[in-house]
C-alpha positions in Angstrom: 14.1 -29.9 41.6 14.7 -31.5 38.2 16.0 -29.5 35.2 12.5 -29.1 33.6 10.9 -27.6 36.8 14.0 -25.4 37.3 13.7 -23.9 33.8 9.9 -23.4 34.3 10.5 -21.6 37.6 13.2 -19.4 36.0 10.8 -18.5 33.1 8.0 -17.7 35.6 10.4 -15.5 37.7 11.5 -13.7 34.6 8.0 -12.9 33.6 7.1 -11.8 37.1 10.2 -9.5 37.2 9.3 -8.0 33.8 5.7 -7.4 34.8 6.8 -5.7 38.1 9.4 -3.6 36.1 6.8 -2.4 33.6 4.4 -1.4 36.3 7.2 0.5 38.1 8.0 2.2 34.8 4.3 3.1 34.5 4.2 4.8 37.9 7.4 6.7 37.2 6.1 7.9 33.8 2.8 9.0 35.3 4.7 11.0 37.9 7.1 12.5 35.3 4.4 13.3 32.8 2.2 14.9 35.5 5.1 17.2 36.4 5.5 18.1 32.7 1.7 18.6 32.4 1.8 21.0 35.3 4.5 23.0 33.7 2.6 23.2 30.4 -0.6 24.4 32.0 0.8 27.4 33.8 1.4 30.6 31.8 4.7 31.3 33.5 6.3 27.9 32.7 4.2 27.1 29.5 7.1 27.6 27.0 9.6 25.9 29.3 7.3 22.9 29.7 6.8 22.7 25.9 10.6 22.8 25.3 11.2 20.1 27.9 8.5 17.9 26.6 9.8 18.2 23.0 13.3 17.3 24.2 11.9 14.3 26.1 10.1 13.2 22.9 13.1 13.6 20.7 15.6 11.9 23.1 13.3 9.0 24.0 12.4 8.5 20.3 16.1 8.4 19.4 16.9 6.1 22.3 14.0 3.7 21.2 15.5 3.5 17.7 19.0 2.7 19.0 17.6 0.1 21.4 15.6 -1.5 18.6 18.7 -1.7 16.4 20.7 -3.2 19.2 17.8 -5.7 19.9 17.5 -6.9 16.4 21.2 -7.1 15.8 21.7 -9.1 19.0 18.8 -11.4 18.1 20.2 -12.0 14.6 23.6 -12.9 16.1 22.1 -15.0 18.8 23.7 -12.8 21.6 20.4 -11.4 23.0 20.2 -11.8 26.8 16.6 -13.2 27.0 17.2 -14.3 30.5 17.5 -10.7 31.8 14.6 -8.7 33.1 15.9 -5.6 31.4 17.4 -6.0 28.0 17.5 -3.9 24.8 14.0 -5.0 23.8 12.5 -4.0 27.2 14.3 -0.7 27.1 13.1 -0.1 23.5 9.5 -0.6 24.7 10.0 1.8 27.7 11.4 4.5 25.5 8.7 4.0 22.9 6.0 4.5 25.5 7.8 7.5 26.9 8.0 9.0 23.4 4.3 8.3 22.9 3.4 10.0 26.2 5.3 13.1 25.2 3.7 13.1 21.8 0.2 12.9 23.4 1.0 15.9 25.6 2.4 17.8 22.7 -0.7 17.2 20.6 -3.3 17.9 23.3 -1.7 19.4 26.5 -5.1 20.3 27.9 -6.6 16.8 27.9 -3.3 14.9 27.4 -2.8 14.0 31.0 -6.3 12.6 31.2 -5.5 10.4 28.2 -2.2 9.3 29.8 -4.0 8.2 33.0 -5.7 5.6 30.8 -3.0 5.0 28.2 -0.2 4.0 30.6 -2.1 1.6 32.8 -3.7 0.0 29.7 -0.2 -0.4 28.2 1.0 -2.1 31.4 -2.0 -4.5 31.4 -1.4 -5.3 27.7 2.2 -6.1 28.6 1.0 -8.5 31.3 -1.5 -10.1 28.9 1.3 -10.6 26.4 3.4 -12.6 28.8 0.7 -14.5 30.7 -2.1 -15.3 28.2 -2.4 -16.8 24.8 -1.2 -14.7 21.8 -4.7 -14.5 20.2 -6.1 -13.0 23.5 -3.3 -10.4 23.5 -4.1 -9.4 19.9 -7.8 -9.3 20.8 -7.2 -7.0 23.8 -4.9 -4.7 21.8 -7.5 -4.3 19.0 -10.4 -3.9 21.4 -8.6 -1.4 23.6 -8.0 0.8 20.5 -11.6 0.3 19.4 -13.0 1.3 22.8 -10.9 4.4 22.7 -12.2 5.2 19.1 -15.8 4.6 20.2 -15.4 6.9 23.2 -13.8 9.6 21.0 -16.9 9.4 18.8 -19.1 9.8 21.9 -17.4 12.9 23.2 -16.7 14.3 19.7 -12.9 14.6 20.3 -10.7 15.5 17.4 -8.7 12.2 18.0 -11.7 10.2 16.7 -10.5 10.1 13.1 -6.9 8.8 13.7 -8.3 6.4 16.4 -10.9 5.0 14.0 -8.3 4.6 11.3 -5.9 2.7 13.7 -8.8 0.6 14.9 -9.9 -0.4 11.4 -6.3 -1.3 10.5 -5.8 -3.4 13.6 -9.1 -5.2 13.0 -8.1 -6.0 9.4 -4.7 -7.4 10.2 -5.9 -10.5 12.1 -8.8 -11.0 9.6 -6.4 -11.0 6.7 -4.0 -13.3 8.5 -6.9 -15.7 9.4 -7.9 -15.9 5.7 -4.4 -16.1 4.2 -2.2 -17.2 7.1 -0.5 -20.1 5.4 2.7 -20.1 3.4 4.9 -17.0 3.8 2.5 -15.5 6.3 2.3 -18.6 8.5 5.1 -17.4 10.9 3.4 -14.0 11.2 0.0 -15.6 11.8 1.4 -17.6 14.7 2.9 -14.5 16.3 -0.4 -12.6 16.0 -3.0 -15.3 16.5 -1.2 -18.2 17.9 -1.1 -21.8 16.7 -4.7 -23.0 17.4 -6.9 -20.0 16.6 -10.4 -20.4 15.4 -10.8 -19.0 11.9 -14.5 -18.4 12.0 -14.5 -16.9 15.5 -11.6 -14.6 14.5 -13.5 -13.3 11.5 -16.7 -13.0 13.4 -15.2 -11.0 16.4 -13.2 -8.5 14.3 -16.0 -8.2 11.7 -18.5 -7.3 14.5 -16.0 -4.9 15.9 -15.7 -3.2 12.5 -19.5 -2.9 12.3 -19.7 -1.5 15.8 -17.0 1.1 14.9 -18.9 2.1 11.8 -22.1 2.6 13.8 -20.3 4.6 16.4 -18.6 6.8 13.8 -21.9 7.5 11.9 -24.4 7.9 14.7 -22.2 9.0 17.6 -23.9 10.3 20.7 -25.1 7.9 23.4 -25.1 4.9 21.1 -21.3 5.3 20.7 -21.0 5.2 24.5 -23.2 2.0 24.6 -20.9 0.4 22.0 -17.9 1.5 24.1 -19.3 -0.2 27.2 -20.4 -3.3 25.3 -16.9 -3.8 23.9 -15.4 -3.3 27.3 -17.8 -5.9 28.8 -16.9 -8.4 26.2 -13.2 -7.9 26.9 -13.8 -8.6 30.6 -15.9 -11.7 29.7 -13.1 -12.9 27.4 -10.5 -12.3 30.2 -12.5 -14.6 32.5 -12.8 -17.2 29.8 -9.0 -17.2 29.0 -8.1 -17.2 32.7 -10.3 -20.2 33.4 -8.9 -21.9 30.2 -5.3 -21.3 31.4 -5.9 -23.1 34.8 
């Protein structure tokens, strides 16, 4: 095996290891959060469950900040161990997800676990997409996942619909702004978000239509919001097939 093939295999093994690790973390988090959820839904252990959940949120948030500081410091010095499956960047992601899970349970402990059953697997899939597919497809999946969640919140009338809509709109606007003014100082950021060979017209069209769909879902709500939710999901699946075939 020549040097080029050896490095390629090492890179593939690294990606595979990280994907397996993040799915293992997802399973462990689901188990741990379901235990916390059970504590928070029984009257006898309600206060204890809230206390434990708040402690988990505080500790994981602090750990995420420390890991991020270590990650950026090591990256700046050139001492970051990018060849390892678990490094400071990976740990920061895990602690951030854990903190987000505790925050969701703290904000809505009645429906929080139902949200986590979707949030955690979607996060794991997005991690896989980030490492396997083109960067523009990862950005697209991230934006559409948030948009689908916002449209569904509009359908069920959940209180989370307002923050979900705001986050979705912001996520839609970022790639659109970068597509329009992605040269000069923003060129590096544009490559990180949209890749090198993105289609400007397609980018503006896709996220523009998504914004329009979100506006309709927010105003009309009801079954039309559900239809929009399903339509966005179907388009994500169709795009996944396209990018998979393209990568072959």
